[in-house]
Backbone as ProteinMPNN parsed JSONL, in Angstrom:
{"seq_chain_A": "XXXXXXXXXXXXXXXXXXXXXXXXXXXXXXXXXXXXXXXXXXXXXXXXXXXXXXXXXXXXXXXXXXXXXXXXXXXXXXXXXXXXXXXXXXXXXXXXXXXXXXXXXXXXXXXXXXXXXXXXXXXXXXXXXXXXXXXXXXXXXXXXXXXXXXXXXXXXXXXXXXXXXXXXXXXXXXXXXXXXXXXXXXXXXXXXXXXXXXXXXXXXXXXXXXXXXXXXXXXXXXXXXXXXXXXX", "coords_chain_A": {"N_chain_A": [[39.343, 11.872, -43.14], [41.511, 9.367, -41.768], [41.823, 6.386, -40.712], [43.927, 6.455, -38.494], [43.912, 8.824, -37.378], [41.749, 9.191, -36.951], [41.651, 7.635, -34.298], [43.612, 8.651, -33.031], [42.766, 11.451, -32.215], [40.779, 10.719, -30.428], [41.192, 8.861, -28.445], [41.89, 8.842, -25.215], [43.196, 9.841, -22.18], [43.447, 8.623, -19.148], [43.947, 7.077, -16.072], [43.283, 4.39, -14.222], [42.446, 1.847, -12.018], [43.706, -0.888, -9.685], [42.232, -3.006, -8.182], [43.195, -3.753, -4.879], [46.269, -6.892, -4.288], [48.97, -4.968, -3.536], [50.589, -4.389, 0.25], [48.424, -2.712, 2.335], [48.795, 0.052, 3.546], [47.592, 2.327, 4.865], [48.328, 4.838, 4.766], [49.102, 8.367, 3.756], [47.853, 9.001, 0.272], [47.372, 7.03, -0.396], [44.763, 5.249, -2.348], [41.324, 3.697, -1.9], [38.489, 1.477, -2.359], [35.655, 0.975, -0.647], [36.128, 2.185, 1.29], [36.631, 4.991, 3.505], [39.257, 7.062, 4.818], [40.704, 9.383, 5.434], [39.762, 12.07, 6.934], [38.811, 16.148, 7.858], [39.383, 17.35, 10.563], [36.912, 17.003, 13.105], [35.006, 16.523, 11.074], [32.17, 13.772, 10.138], [30.705, 10.931, 9.741], [29.027, 11.196, 7.366], [25.09, 12.206, 6.898], [22.204, 10.372, 5.67], [19.223, 11.559, 4.485], [17.149, 10.132, 5.778], [18.259, 10.903, 8.46], [20.341, 8.191, 8.465], [23.58, 6.778, 8.714], [25.805, 7.663, 5.707], [26.806, 5.411, 3.273], [30.258, 4.367, 2.988], [31.838, 4.553, 0.57], [34.661, 5.537, -0.72], [38.133, 5.974, -1.115], [39.724, 8.467, -3.048], [42.758, 9.404, -3.779], [44.386, 11.965, -5.753], [46.28, 13.451, -5.814], [49.777, 13.587, -6.772], [48.89, 11.605, -8.894], [49.887, 10.057, -12.259], [48.063, 11.336, -14.12], [45.509, 13.717, -14.181], [42.109, 15.14, -14.921], [41.569, 17.876, -16.525], [39.458, 19.667, -14.879], [39.519, 18.873, -12.539], [41.441, 19.876, -11.124], [44.024, 21.079, -8.92], [42.899, 20.134, -6.758], [43.407, 17.434, -4.61], [42.336, 15.28, -2.937], [39.567, 12.907, -3.381], [36.215, 12.018, -1.759], [34.032, 9.74, -1.599], [30.572, 9.302, -0.364], [27.546, 7.321, 0.531], [23.721, 6.9, 0.414], [22.031, 4.091, 1.319], [19.568, 4.198, 0.031], [19.537, 4.715, -2.175], [19.931, 2.966, -3.628], [16.913, 1.886, -4.434], [16.566, 4.252, -6.67], [17.601, 4.649, -8.606], [16.639, 4.204, -11.696], [16.41, 6.938, -12.039], [17.76, 10.23, -13.372], [19.598, 12.121, -12.361], [21.696, 11.065, -9.498], [22.965, 12.037, -7.528], [21.754, 13.836, -4.896], [22.076, 11.594, -3.021], [23.93, 11.278, -3.011], [27.442, 12.5, -1.042], [29.984, 13.634, -1.889], [33.154, 14.92, -0.836], [35.747, 17.038, -1.522], [39.439, 17.773, -1.137], [41.351, 20.451, -0.948], [44.093, 20.187, -0.586], [46.417, 18.139, 1.002], [47.476, 18.509, 3.78], [46.527, 19.294, 7.271], [45.169, 17.38, 7.547], [42.934, 14.345, 8.952], [43.08, 11.083, 10.08], [40.579, 8.479, 9.66], [38.487, 5.68, 9.673], [36.307, 4.765, 8.572], [33.914, 2.269, 6.796], [31.384, 0.346, 5.348], [29.438, -2.169, 5.082], [28.54, -3.01, 2.747], [30.394, -3.237, 0.943], [33.595, -4.935, 0.946], [36.485, -4.041, 1.709], [39.301, -3.164, 0.097], [42.426, -1.868, -0.675], [43.295, 0.571, -3.856], [44.991, 0.665, -6.668], [47.264, 2.736, -8.42], [47.185, 3.337, -12.008], [48.635, 4.158, -15.449], [46.447, 4.488, -18.358], [46.985, 5.353, -22.056], [44.984, 5.275, -23.921], [42.409, 5.153, -23.795], [39.021, 4.762, -25.125], [35.694, 5.69, -26.273], [32.607, 4.011, -26.003], [30.618, 3.321, -28.594], [27.84, 4.316, -28.743], [26.329, 6.746, -27.813], [29.01, 7.506, -25.886], [30.323, 9.245, -25.974], [31.326, 10.496, -28.485], [32.532, 12.658, -30.716], [29.849, 14.698, -32.832], [30.761, 14.791, -35.763], [32.815, 13.159, -35.866], [31.626, 11.048, -35.572], [30.547, 11.043, -37.768], [31.743, 10.703, -39.883], [33.391, 7.922, -39.209], [30.907, 6.627, -39.604], [30.889, 7.181, -43.12], [32.948, 5.905, -43.7], [32.577, 2.757, -43.048], [30.546, 2.584, -44.439], [32.119, 2.927, -46.932], [34.622, 1.363, -46.378], [34.527, -0.779, -45.841], [35.197, -0.896, -42.416], [35.226, -1.079, -38.866], [33.694, -0.293, -36.009], [34.671, -1.104, -33.578], [36.714, -2.809, -34.187], [38.399, -1.561, -35.744], [38.632, 0.575, -34.625], [38.446, 1.508, -32.069], [41.013, 0.695, -29.234], [40.111, -0.043, -26.714], [37.866, -0.05, -24.066], [37.948, 0.684, -20.459], [36.109, -0.473, -18.118], [36.903, -0.436, -15.219], [37.277, 0.766, -11.739], [38.041, 4.44, -11.98], [39.591, 7.058, -12.969], [39.138, 10.068, -15.275], [39.258, 9.603, -18.488], [36.791, 8.366, -20.557], [33.508, 7.459, -19.981], [32.544, 4.775, -19.254], [29.786, 3.992, -20.523], [27.318, 1.801, -21.448], [25.135, 1.607, -22.119], [23.388, 4.628, -24.032], [24.788, 7.623, -23.424], [23.565, 9.968, -20.568], [23.452, 13.488, -20.621], [24.478, 16.125, -18.681], [25.217, 18.456, -20.127], [27.422, 21.427, -20.728], [28.512, 22.375, -19.218], [29.369, 20.45, -17.341], [31.477, 17.724, -16.56], [32.061, 14.81, -17.771], [34.396, 13.013, -14.924], [35.088, 9.881, -13.188], [35.005, 7.27, -12.105], [33.193, 4.628, -10.188], [32.678, 1.456, -10.643], [31.331, -1.85, -10.623], [32.833, -4.62, -8.494], [34.223, -7.235, -8.532], [36.002, -8.523, -6.753], [36.04, -7.07, -4.44], [33.659, -7.643, -3.482], [31.441, -5.733, -4.644], [28.162, -5.308, -6.532], [27.333, -3.069, -9.216], [23.766, -3.746, -9.498], [24.399, -5.009, -12.095], [26.77, -5.407, -13.339], [26.817, -2.824, -13.35], [28.04, 0.699, -13.048], [28.74, 3.559, -11.244], [29.049, 6.959, -12.482], [30.55, 10.034, -12.098], [30.315, 13.727, -12.589], [31.491, 16.576, -12.592], [31.565, 20.357, -12.447], [33.998, 22.588, -12.351], [33.527, 25.627, -12.061], [31.19, 26.206, -9.975], [31.686, 24.036, -7.963], [30.413, 21.584, -8.023], [28.914, 18.685, -7.866], [27.55, 16.111, -10.167], [25.938, 12.501, -10.628], [25.441, 9.726, -12.226], [24.376, 6.156, -12.734], [24.27, 3.491, -14.694], [23.625, 0.391, -16.083], [24.134, -2.84, -16.88]], "CA_chain_A": [[39.954, 11.497, -41.594], [41.835, 8.528, -41.794], [41.482, 5.419, -38.83], [44.44, 6.306, -37.809], [43.908, 10.044, -37.115], [40.545, 9.33, -35.814], [41.63, 7.048, -33.291], [44.501, 9.784, -32.042], [41.367, 12.393, -32.12], [39.93, 10.121, -29.78], [42.308, 8.052, -27.656], [42.92, 9.873, -24.073], [44.285, 9.459, -20.98], [43.234, 8.053, -17.833], [43.647, 6.189, -14.589], [42.243, 3.113, -13.619], [42.677, 1.277, -10.49], [43.944, -2.379, -9.685], [41.885, -3.716, -6.283], [44.333, -5.285, -3.924], [47.571, -6.622, -4.865], [50.253, -4.519, -2.623], [49.735, -4.426, 1.002], [47.958, -1.792, 2.384], [49.902, 0.743, 5.016], [46.275, 3.275, 5.573], [48.599, 6.107, 4.7], [48.543, 9.139, 2.914], [48.215, 8.847, -1.182], [46.6, 5.483, -0.557], [43.352, 5.017, -2.332], [40.65, 2.99, -1.547], [36.891, 1.379, -2.3], [34.665, 0.506, 0.352], [36.648, 2.757, 2.969], [36.941, 6.492, 3.64], [40.282, 6.529, 5.35], [40.824, 10.174, 6.165], [39.18, 13.549, 6.955], [39.035, 17.426, 8.477], [39.15, 17.179, 12.032], [36.033, 18.08, 13.427], [34.506, 15.794, 9.795], [32.396, 12.408, 10.638], [30.742, 10.5, 8.302], [28.021, 11.954, 7.074], [24.378, 11.195, 6.791], [21.097, 10.883, 4.459], [17.918, 12.713, 4.619], [16.528, 10.127, 6.496], [19.26, 10.343, 9.033], [21.07, 7.512, 8.566], [24.751, 6.752, 8.744], [25.895, 6.881, 4.24], [27.702, 4.172, 3.309], [32.37, 4.751, 2.33], [32.248, 3.916, -0.835], [35.527, 5.396, -1.734], [38.99, 7.023, -1.124], [40.481, 8.204, -4.288], [43.729, 10.348, -3.852], [44.76, 12.738, -6.901], [47.97, 14.062, -5.68], [50.826, 11.989, -7.441], [48.385, 10.727, -9.594], [50.238, 10.527, -13.194], [47.242, 12.349, -14.528], [44.248, 13.946, -13.913], [41.55, 15.302, -15.389], [41.881, 19.432, -16.207], [38.65, 19.688, -14.441], [39.465, 18.34, -11.336], [42.705, 20.882, -10.768], [44.333, 21.807, -8.083], [42.018, 18.851, -5.616], [44.437, 16.832, -3.715], [41.333, 14.08, -2.611], [37.993, 12.918, -3.209], [35.646, 11.15, -0.465], [32.662, 9.382, -1.572], [29.849, 8.471, 0.655], [26.363, 6.768, -0.63], [23.06, 6.601, 1.254], [21.975, 2.655, 0.388], [18.537, 4.66, -0.74], [20.264, 5.584, -3.619], [18.751, 1.725, -4.589], [15.487, 2.345, -4.775], [15.868, 5.334, -6.763], [18.877, 4.171, -9.584], [16.286, 5.122, -12.684], [16.939, 8.74, -11.901], [18.783, 10.911, -14.102], [20.724, 12.93, -11.452], [21.871, 10.509, -8.416], [23.42, 13.164, -6.49], [21.347, 13.578, -3.937], [21.941, 10.295, -2.329], [25.695, 10.815, -2.966], [27.991, 12.812, -0.862], [31.473, 14.044, -1.846], [34.502, 15.455, -0.177], [36.946, 17.599, -2.145], [40.252, 18.389, -0.158], [42.337, 20.98, -1.928], [45.357, 20.257, 0.069], [46.574, 17.349, 2.222], [47.391, 19.451, 5.417], [45.861, 19.265, 8.354], [44.035, 15.489, 7.419], [43.71, 13.133, 10.222], [42.757, 9.547, 9.637], [39.713, 7.993, 9.962], [38.092, 4.376, 9.3], [35.197, 4.62, 7.819], [33.39, 1.044, 6.546], [30.156, -0.2, 4.878], [29.304, -3.987, 5.285], [28.383, -3.475, 1.59], [31.329, -3.535, -0.411], [34.853, -5.727, 1.007], [37.575, -3.031, 1.109], [40.641, -3.2, -0.435], [43.663, -1.102, -1.738], [43.021, 0.142, -4.986], [46.635, 0.679, -7.252], [46.981, 3.21, -10.118], [47.87, 2.571, -13.493], [48.013, 5.069, -16.135], [46.596, 4.252, -19.782], [46.456, 6.143, -22.675], [44.392, 4.854, -25.079], [40.766, 4.775, -23.088], [38.16, 4.911, -25.858], [34.34, 6.416, -25.813], [31.722, 3.565, -26.36], [29.97, 4.33, -30.353], [26.582, 4.423, -28.829], [26.897, 7.776, -26.518], [29.898, 7.547, -24.619], [31.112, 10.79, -26.24], [31.927, 10.531, -29.913], [31.512, 13.674, -31.508], [29.489, 14.311, -33.969], [31.133, 15.112, -36.741], [33.897, 12.183, -35.934], [30.72, 9.717, -35.837], [29.371, 11.115, -39.119], [33.016, 10.324, -40.453], [33.353, 6.94, -38.953], [30.147, 5.74, -40.599], [31.162, 6.83, -43.443], [34.427, 4.619, -43.344], [32.079, 2.402, -42.655], [30.095, 2.273, -45.781], [33.265, 2.643, -48.295], [35.647, 1.076, -46.703], [33.993, -1.708, -44.726], [35.807, -0.988, -41.045], [34.316, -1.684, -37.814], [34.407, 1.006, -35.018], [34.64, -1.769, -32.303], [37.684, -3.579, -34.427], [39.717, -1.335, -35.991], [39.824, 2.143, -34.546], [38.825, 1.057, -30.416], [41.373, -0.129, -28.543], [39.89, -0.681, -25.135], [37.193, 0.773, -22.627], [38.038, 0.324, -19.412], [35.18, -0.628, -17.375], [37.16, 0.009, -14.496], [37.327, 2.141, -11.559], [38.588, 5.526, -12.843], [39.835, 9.035, -12.897], [39.275, 10.558, -16.194], [38.928, 9.212, -19.8], [35.426, 8.188, -20.995], [32.65, 6.952, -19.362], [32.167, 2.944, -20.078], [28.307, 3.274, -20.71], [26.54, 0.07, -21.884], [23.258, 2.241, -23.115], [23.482, 5.507, -24.199], [24.825, 7.92, -22.021], [23.127, 11.198, -20.049], [24.348, 14.568, -20.574], [24.216, 17.139, -17.532], [25.872, 19.971, -20.179], [28.628, 20.961, -20.775], [29.635, 22.681, -17.82], [29.788, 19.113, -16.083], [32.381, 17.298, -17.545], [32.98, 13.336, -16.473], [35.907, 13.277, -14.993], [35.501, 9.286, -12.631], [33.8, 6.211, -12.665], [33.347, 3.469, -9.756], [32.514, 0.167, -11.157], [31.035, -2.915, -10.023], [33.829, -5.291, -8.905], [33.729, -8.849, -7.852], [36.946, -8.859, -6.019], [35.115, -6.057, -3.285], [31.938, -7.733, -3.166], [30.246, -5.023, -5.068], [27.978, -5.023, -7.028], [25.769, -2.41, -8.867], [22.539, -4.072, -10.401], [24.083, -6.268, -12.799], [27.629, -5.418, -13.753], [26.708, -1.685, -13.596], [29.328, 1.313, -12.647], [28.481, 5.249, -11.648], [30.022, 7.701, -13.072], [30.988, 11.354, -11.953], [31.017, 14.472, -13.412], [32.373, 17.705, -12.204], [31.547, 21.44, -12.876], [34.131, 23.291, -11.694], [33.119, 26.501, -11.597], [30.547, 25.337, -8.859], [32.071, 22.437, -7.099], [29.412, 21.235, -8.269], [29.278, 16.87, -8.882], [26.383, 14.399, -10.586], [26.102, 11.239, -10.773], [24.752, 8.376, -12.658], [23.846, 5.246, -13.313], [24.091, 2.862, -15.792], [24.348, -1.335, -16.335], [23.384, -4.594, -18.482]], "C_chain_A": [[40.602, 10.352, -41.737], [41.418, 7.83, -40.36], [42.365, 6.443, -37.843], [44.338, 8.296, -37.114], [42.577, 10.314, -36.557], [40.707, 8.808, -34.387], [43.086, 8.528, -32.281], [43.514, 10.881, -31.522], [40.845, 11.879, -31.029], [40.359, 9.182, -28.226], [42.498, 9.548, -26.104], [42.98, 9.149, -22.899], [43.501, 8.911, -20.036], [43.736, 7.097, -16.767], [42.887, 5.126, -13.887], [43.188, 1.99, -12.681], [42.749, -0.797, -10.382], [43.236, -3.022, -8.426], [42.795, -4.158, -5.866], [45.424, -5.408, -4.9], [48.779, -6.415, -4.151], [49.092, -4.497, -1.101], [49.987, -2.805, 0.774], [49.041, -0.896, 3.946], [48.779, 1.438, 5.141], [47.837, 4.655, 5.595], [48.208, 7.238, 3.849], [48.625, 8.924, 1.344], [47.632, 7.716, -0.846], [45.481, 4.903, -1.007], [42.747, 3.444, -2.022], [39.43, 2.656, -2.017], [36.351, 0.615, -1.035], [34.944, 1.078, 1.852], [36.761, 4.013, 2.674], [38.063, 6.747, 4.594], [41.154, 8.361, 5.986], [39.888, 11.59, 5.448], [39.432, 14.716, 7.646], [39.155, 16.866, 9.805], [37.472, 17.956, 12.898], [34.773, 17.12, 12.239], [33.657, 14.313, 10.727], [31.601, 12.081, 9.325], [29.198, 11.395, 8.451], [26.457, 11.145, 7.002], [23.267, 11.283, 6.3], [20.034, 11.753, 5.442], [17.24, 12.031, 5.212], [16.936, 9.924, 8.265], [19.718, 9.506, 9.415], [22.273, 7.402, 7.719], [25.085, 6.664, 6.481], [27.148, 5.734, 4.568], [28.91, 4.902, 2.566], [32.024, 3.901, 1.04], [33.88, 4.056, -1.504], [36.714, 6.26, -1.333], [39.895, 7.196, -2.208], [41.812, 9.366, -4.418], [44.251, 10.842, -5.424], [46.06, 13.083, -6.852], [48.971, 13.057, -6.131], [50.033, 11.66, -8.599], [49.379, 11.014, -10.942], [48.952, 11.214, -14.529], [46.076, 12.362, -13.918], [43.42, 15.301, -14.772], [41.715, 16.96, -15.363], [40.808, 20.298, -15.342], [38.79, 19.435, -12.946], [41.093, 19.32, -10.691], [42.598, 21.534, -9.857], [43.203, 21.002, -6.675], [42.218, 18.116, -5.594], [43.554, 14.842, -3.772], [40.207, 14.4, -2.588], [37.879, 11.781, -2.349], [34.451, 10.515, -1.054], [31.879, 8.402, -0.619], [28.444, 8.455, -0.209], [25.29, 6.512, 0.32], [22.487, 5.067, 0.596], [20.365, 3.07, 0.655], [18.645, 4.557, -2.058], [19.217, 3.535, -4.964], [17.6, 1.536, -5.117], [15.467, 4.092, -6.097], [17.202, 5.554, -8.596], [17.917, 4.813, -11.014], [16.329, 6.54, -13.179], [17.755, 8.999, -12.477], [19.955, 11.468, -13.765], [20.499, 12.147, -10.188], [22.221, 11.239, -7.418], [22.72, 13.233, -5.103], [21.506, 12.567, -2.729], [23.69, 9.825, -2.58], [26.497, 12.427, -2.015], [29.082, 12.58, -0.668], [32.04, 15.295, -1.178], [35.26, 15.979, -1.413], [38.018, 18.008, -0.966], [41.144, 18.84, -0.859], [43.629, 20.427, -1.249], [44.676, 18.782, 1.518], [47.343, 17.223, 4.013], [46.452, 19.013, 5.888], [44.245, 17.828, 8.493], [44.182, 14.616, 8.315], [42.487, 12.248, 9.482], [41.624, 8.899, 10.464], [39.323, 6.64, 9.429], [36.376, 4.103, 8.992], [34.509, 3.42, 6.826], [32.173, 0.878, 6.414], [30.467, -1.591, 4.955], [28.641, -4.033, 3.599], [29.525, -3.737, 0.631], [32.667, -3.786, 0.68], [35.509, -4.576, 0.818], [38.759, -3.383, 1.011], [41.235, -1.879, -1.177], [43.14, -0.803, -3.035], [44.656, 1.009, -5.437], [46.999, 1.608, -8.706], [47.527, 2.761, -11.085], [47.143, 3.7, -14.513], [47.932, 4.494, -17.585], [47.046, 5.76, -20.686], [45.84, 5.695, -23.637], [43.26, 4.386, -24.073], [39.85, 5.031, -24.507], [36.66, 4.76, -25.96], [33.208, 5.19, -26.062], [31.467, 4.467, -27.354], [28.459, 4.441, -29.448], [26.497, 5.378, -27.067], [27.617, 7.548, -25.532], [30.879, 8.66, -25.042], [32.198, 10.312, -27.29], [31.707, 11.776, -30.33], [31.182, 13.73, -32.56], [29.773, 14.056, -35.143], [32.335, 13.94, -37.216], [32.948, 11.032, -36.288], [30.494, 9.47, -37.146], [30.75, 10.572, -39.967], [33.337, 8.819, -40.351], [32.517, 5.828, -39.714], [29.764, 6.338, -42.043], [32.176, 5.97, -44.19], [33.733, 3.076, -43.343], [31.306, 1.09, -43.411], [30.951, 2.207, -46.89], [33.856, 1.984, -47.819], [35.674, 0.074, -45.945], [34.6, -1.759, -43.234], [34.247, -1.282, -40.401], [34.893, -0.738, -36.916], [35.228, -0.137, -34.274], [36.5, -2.77, -33.104], [38.585, -3.047, -35.025], [39.492, 0.468, -35.588], [39.614, 1.772, -32.614], [39.269, -0.033, -29.893], [41.186, -0.892, -27.487], [38.952, 0.169, -24.329], [37.108, 0.307, -21.318], [37.088, 0.228, -18.47], [34.939, -0.761, -16.025], [36.778, 1.257, -13.304], [38.686, 3.14, -12.054], [38.852, 6.053, -13.338], [39.791, 9.08, -14.33], [39.82, 9.383, -17.612], [37.896, 9.143, -20.249], [34.574, 7.102, -20.072], [32.405, 5.428, -20.131], [30.338, 3.142, -20.305], [28.101, 1.888, -21.412], [25.26, 0.56, -22.412], [24.203, 4.003, -23.595], [23.605, 6.775, -23.206], [23.914, 9.615, -21.091], [24.371, 12.368, -19.54], [23.701, 16.051, -19.37], [24.658, 18.718, -18.067], [27.221, 20.023, -19.906], [29.596, 21.46, -19.491], [30.105, 21.159, -16.99], [30.663, 18.433, -17.592], [32.498, 15.824, -17.002], [34.49, 13.173, -16.309], [35.983, 11.785, -13.761], [34.717, 8.645, -12.843], [33.837, 5.786, -11.053], [32.144, 2.476, -10.545], [31.827, -0.74, -10.119], [32.204, -3.553, -9.557], [33.863, -6.283, -7.209], [34.857, -8.931, -6.928], [36.552, -8.491, -4.616], [33.751, -6.791, -2.851], [30.842, -6.571, -3.858], [29.848, -5.057, -6.316], [26.982, -4.398, -7.695], [24.655, -3.114, -10.418], [22.813, -5.263, -10.648], [25.394, -5.482, -13.684], [27.547, -3.689, -13.948], [28.024, -0.65, -12.772], [27.925, 2.589, -12.475], [29.511, 6.101, -12.011], [30.027, 9.194, -12.543], [31.278, 12.462, -12.458], [30.25, 16.223, -12.43], [32.047, 19.187, -13.194], [32.27, 22.128, -11.791], [34.455, 24.359, -11.28], [31.905, 26.628, -10.001], [30.876, 24.708, -8.364], [31.129, 22.113, -7.3], [29.17, 19.771, -8.48], [27.33, 17.016, -9.401], [26.761, 13.54, -10.463], [25.143, 10.694, -11.691], [25.378, 7.412, -12.951], [23.819, 4.066, -14.575], [24.691, 1.379, -15.611], [23.412, -1.939, -17.031], [21.9, -4.499, -18.078]], "O_chain_A": [[39.585, 9.8, -42.157], [40.935, 8.327, -39.341], [41.945, 7.049, -36.857], [45.081, 8.565, -36.17], [42.253, 11.299, -35.893], [40.12, 9.309, -33.428], [43.128, 8.983, -31.138], [43.546, 11.137, -30.319], [40.253, 12.766, -30.414], [39.693, 9.043, -27.2], [43.01, 10.667, -26.095], [42.807, 7.937, -22.773], [42.422, 8.72, -20.596], [43.798, 5.982, -17.283], [41.97, 5.242, -13.073], [44.331, 1.55, -12.803], [42.017, -1.646, -10.89], [43.998, -3.608, -7.657], [43.356, -5.072, -6.469], [45.678, -4.686, -5.864], [49.608, -7.317, -4.03], [47.866, -4.536, -1.004], [50.686, -2.06, 0.088], [49.683, -1.316, 4.909], [48.614, 1.102, 6.314], [48.12, 5.222, 6.651], [47.139, 7.2, 3.241], [49.773, 8.579, 1.064], [47.112, 7.551, -1.949], [44.999, 4.029, -0.286], [43.375, 2.39, -1.931], [38.869, 3.725, -2.259], [36.89, -0.418, -0.637], [34.473, 0.804, 2.956], [37.016, 4.268, 1.497], [37.525, 6.541, 5.682], [42.04, 8.384, 6.84], [39.538, 11.963, 4.328], [40.471, 14.563, 8.288], [38.932, 15.659, 9.91], [37.179, 19.131, 13.119], [33.617, 17.086, 12.662], [34.204, 13.805, 11.706], [31.699, 12.638, 8.231], [28.603, 11.971, 9.362], [26.369, 9.917, 7.025], [22.917, 12.463, 6.329], [20.055, 12.3, 6.545], [16.28, 12.688, 5.614], [16.355, 9.223, 9.093], [19.821, 9.456, 10.641], [22.327, 7.701, 6.526], [24.61, 5.688, 5.9], [27.915, 5.403, 5.472], [28.738, 5.801, 1.742], [32.036, 2.688, 0.832], [34.379, 3.298, -2.335], [36.386, 7.435, -1.165], [40.762, 6.353, -2.44], [41.679, 10.214, -5.301], [44.49, 9.944, -6.232], [46.85, 13.001, -7.792], [48.927, 11.858, -5.854], [50.782, 11.354, -9.526], [49.813, 12.166, -10.944], [49.244, 11.45, -15.702], [45.578, 11.438, -13.273], [44.041, 16.284, -15.177], [41.985, 17.448, -14.265], [41.088, 21.464, -15.063], [37.95, 19.96, -12.215], [41.54, 19.022, -9.584], [41.709, 22.346, -9.602], [42.915, 21.684, -5.691], [41.6, 17.377, -6.36], [43.911, 13.781, -4.285], [39.663, 15.419, -2.163], [38.707, 10.903, -2.102], [33.548, 11.286, -0.733], [32.193, 7.286, -0.206], [28.164, 9.15, -1.185], [25.699, 5.84, 1.267], [22.534, 4.94, -0.627], [19.783, 2.349, 1.466], [17.764, 4.313, -2.884], [18.584, 3.23, -5.975], [17.383, 1.036, -6.22], [14.48, 4.814, -6.241], [17.362, 6.522, -9.339], [18.355, 5.864, -11.481], [16.294, 7.062, -14.293], [18.746, 8.271, -12.421], [21.014, 11.462, -14.393], [19.412, 12.29, -9.629], [21.697, 11.018, -6.327], [23.245, 12.601, -4.186], [21.064, 12.808, -1.606], [24.356, 8.797, -2.455], [26.032, 13.498, -2.404], [29.538, 11.802, 0.169], [31.497, 16.39, -1.032], [35.348, 15.193, -2.356], [37.583, 18.519, 0.067], [41.866, 18.062, -1.482], [44.337, 20.259, -2.242], [43.718, 18.523, 2.246], [47.572, 16.38, 4.88], [45.559, 18.415, 5.289], [43.181, 17.579, 9.059], [45.26, 14.087, 8.585], [41.525, 12.503, 8.758], [41.669, 8.781, 11.689], [40.038, 6.393, 8.458], [35.598, 3.207, 9.32], [34.647, 3.843, 5.678], [31.543, 1.251, 7.404], [31.597, -2.076, 4.897], [28.248, -5.138, 3.223], [29.425, -4.444, -0.372], [32.873, -2.788, 1.37], [35.231, -3.953, -0.206], [39.29, -3.972, 1.952], [40.688, -1.123, -1.98], [42.504, -1.717, -3.559], [45.28, 1.76, -4.688], [46.977, 1.138, -9.844], [48.327, 1.826, -11.062], [45.974, 4.079, -14.584], [48.95, 4.061, -18.125], [47.331, 6.859, -20.212], [46.589, 5.829, -24.605], [43.291, 3.246, -23.608], [40.443, 5.964, -25.049], [36.266, 3.618, -25.721], [32.46, 5.867, -26.767], [31.724, 5.67, -27.406], [27.841, 5.098, -30.286], [26.555, 5.018, -25.891], [27.168, 7.382, -24.398], [31.978, 8.895, -24.541], [33.358, 9.925, -27.146], [30.517, 12.093, -30.332], [31.77, 13.115, -33.45], [29.169, 13.156, -35.728], [32.733, 13.755, -38.366], [33.269, 10.169, -37.104], [30.306, 8.391, -37.708], [30.419, 9.845, -40.903], [33.589, 8.313, -41.444], [32.877, 4.762, -40.213], [28.596, 6.185, -42.403], [31.966, 5.452, -45.287], [34.498, 2.175, -43.685], [31.26, -0.138, -43.339], [30.626, 1.483, -47.831], [34.2, 1.256, -48.75], [36.699, -0.153, -45.302], [34.465, -2.886, -42.757], [33.098, -1.507, -40.782], [36.067, -0.371, -36.88], [36.454, -0.091, -34.372], [37.277, -3.276, -32.295], [39.661, -3.641, -35.09], [40.076, 1.39, -36.158], [40.629, 1.795, -31.918], [38.764, -1.154, -29.83], [41.715, -1.967, -27.205], [39.438, 1.222, -23.916], [36.203, -0.473, -21.025], [37.261, 1.167, -17.692], [33.874, -1.001, -15.455], [36.229, 2.323, -13.583], [39.831, 2.814, -12.365], [38.549, 5.916, -14.523], [40.395, 8.146, -14.857], [40.687, 8.516, -17.5], [37.678, 10.293, -20.627], [35.05, 6.081, -19.577], [32.15, 5.171, -21.308], [29.708, 2.092, -20.172], [28.98, 1.122, -21.808], [24.472, -0.116, -23.073], [25.391, 4.282, -23.429], [22.759, 6.994, -22.339], [24.115, 10.447, -21.975], [25.361, 12.385, -18.809], [22.652, 16.69, -19.45], [24.647, 19.752, -17.399], [27.975, 19.281, -19.277], [30.698, 21.171, -19.026], [31.044, 20.988, -16.213], [30.589, 18.532, -18.817], [32.985, 15.629, -15.888], [35.423, 13.183, -17.112], [36.924, 12.042, -13.01], [33.745, 8.923, -13.546], [34.535, 6.571, -10.41], [31.013, 2.804, -10.901], [31.761, -0.433, -8.929], [33.106, -3.1, -10.262], [33.714, -6.224, -5.988], [34.511, -9.678, -6.013], [36.647, -9.299, -3.692], [32.983, -6.422, -1.962], [29.636, -6.566, -3.612], [30.642, -4.918, -7.247], [25.827, -4.654, -7.356], [24.734, -3.021, -11.643], [22.306, -6.285, -10.184], [25.043, -4.937, -14.73], [28.323, -3.258, -14.8], [28.837, -1.178, -12.013], [26.834, 2.686, -13.038], [30.711, 5.9, -11.825], [28.866, 9.545, -12.751], [32.427, 12.559, -12.889], [29.192, 16.647, -11.967], [32.225, 19.188, -14.412], [31.785, 22.357, -10.683], [35.323, 24.525, -10.423], [32.248, 27.347, -9.062], [29.85, 24.379, -7.768], [30.493, 22.457, -6.304], [29.252, 19.577, -9.692], [26.372, 17.716, -9.073], [27.949, 13.413, -10.168], [24.063, 11.256, -11.876], [26.547, 7.394, -13.337], [22.904, 4.228, -15.383], [25.81, 1.114, -15.171], [22.334, -1.673, -17.562], [21.064, -5.218, -18.625]]}, "name": "protein", "num_of_chains": 1, "seq": "XXXXXXXXXXXXXXXXXXXXXXXXXXXXXXXXXXXXXXXXXXXXXXXXXXXXXXXXXXXXXXXXXXXXXXXXXXXXXXXXXXXXXXXXXXXXXXXXXXXXXXXXXXXXXXXXXXXXXXXXXXXXXXXXXXXXXXXXXXXXXXXXXXXXXXXXXXXXXXXXXXXXXXXXXXXXXXXXXXXXXXXXXXXXXXXXXXXXXXXXXXXXXXXXXXXXXXXXXXXXXXXXXXXXXXXX"}
């Protein structure tokens, strides 16, 4: 396998999000960090196990995005809430007990809401399609047979993964692509695929310990989410 063939096999499409830069309208299809803007009639801000309101982390519209992972097919909107108790549990393998994630398969019957949190400055998110998202070397999602080939090429031809193969690792808010792990990743099994990440965001005044990220894995067969955190 050549370097070109490896690059073609590893590159994935994704949608990354730019924080701010366009005037917000609060209309449908407008994604946000730090604000949940839409819900069904009768829904309310979820509470954690201690009865406290959960923080409103993100509104992510999937409808009309230029790319959506296969596992999220049929979902048009995702809203993310988080218990503030998550900060005391970041070393847990699965953070999903401290998150509340709502998915909507249709935008009909949605009503506007305005849930915000004091831990994130709300900003509109502007989507952008990219086609060259690559995995981190250590635990980032490289299949074992390709990893073996890269190691062989490093020995025989002196290539370097980050210099010669990996074009870009997008450590941004993102749907699709690869998790931008800075350490070895954690697997929830083949049924759960990585589909989304929410990153530390200087503009939104949101820091996950030390430039960390929340990684979201989804099992479409049982409509279940898993959440993992990694940071420097």
